[in-house]
C-alpha positions in Angstrom: -2.1 -62.4 -5.5 -3.1 -66.0 -6.3 -5.3 -67.8 -4.3 -2.6 -70.5 -3.8 -1.0 -67.9 -1.8 -4.6 -67.1 0.1 -4.0 -70.1 1.7 -0.4 -70.4 2.3 -0.1 -70.7 6.8 3.7 -69.5 8.4 4.8 -72.6 10.3 4.8 -71.9 13.8 8.2 -73.2 14.3 10.3 -71.4 12.1 7.8 -69.4 10.2 9.1 -71.2 7.1 6.2 -70.9 3.2 3.9 -74.6 4.6 0.6 -75.0 2.4 -2.2 -77.5 3.7 -2.8 -81.1 1.9 -6.4 -80.0 0.7 -4.9 -77.4 -1.6 -1.8 -79.5 -2.4 -4.7 -82.0 -3.8 -6.7 -78.9 -5.4 -3.9 -78.0 -7.5 -3.0 -81.7 -9.0 -6.4 -82.1 -10.3 -8.7 -82.3 -6.8 -8.1 -86.3 -6.3 -10.0 -87.5 -3.2 -8.1 -88.8 -0.4 -8.0 -91.8 -0.4 -6.4 -91.1 -3.9 -3.7 -89.5 -2.7 -3.5 -91.5 0.6 -2.6 -94.0 -1.5 -0.3 -92.6 -3.6 1.8 -91.4 -0.9 2.1 -95.0 0.3 3.7 -96.3 -2.7 5.8 -93.2 -2.8 4.1 -91.5 -6.3 3.7 -88.2 -4.4 6.2 -87.0 -1.4 4.7 -87.2 1.8 4.1 -84.1 3.9 6.7 -82.4 5.8 5.1 -81.4 8.9 1.3 -82.3 10.9 0.0 -79.0 12.3 -2.9 -79.8 14.8 -3.8 -83.4 12.6 -3.7 -81.8 9.0 -1.3 -82.3 6.4 1.4 -79.3 5.7 3.8 -79.4 2.1 6.6 -76.8 2.4 6.9 -75.4 -1.6 9.3 -77.7 -2.6 7.5 -80.5 -1.1 4.5 -79.1 -2.9 6.2 -78.2 -6.4 7.4 -82.0 -6.0 4.1 -83.2 -5.8 3.4 -80.9 -8.9 6.0 -82.8 -10.4 5.3 -86.5 -9.5 1.7 -85.7 -11.8 3.0 -84.0 -14.3 6.2 -87.2 -15.0 3.6 -90.2 -13.7 0.9 -89.6 -16.3 -1.6 -88.6 -13.8 -2.6 -85.3 -14.5 -6.5 -85.6 -15.2 
């Protein structure tokens, strides 16, 4: 099983597989919290789908959109 699947969690509400923002950031070049926040504010990357216990989580679809935004925007390291 890959590391990304190890950290994924199922939402308590509907059983949808969700990925913590910290994991998505690592997958996209390990950007800082501040950089990630700026990119969300400027809509360069998608916002997380849900907030669970003060932590942001992305659905599989939003996670893929974040990956694509980093690659298409020339922001990959």
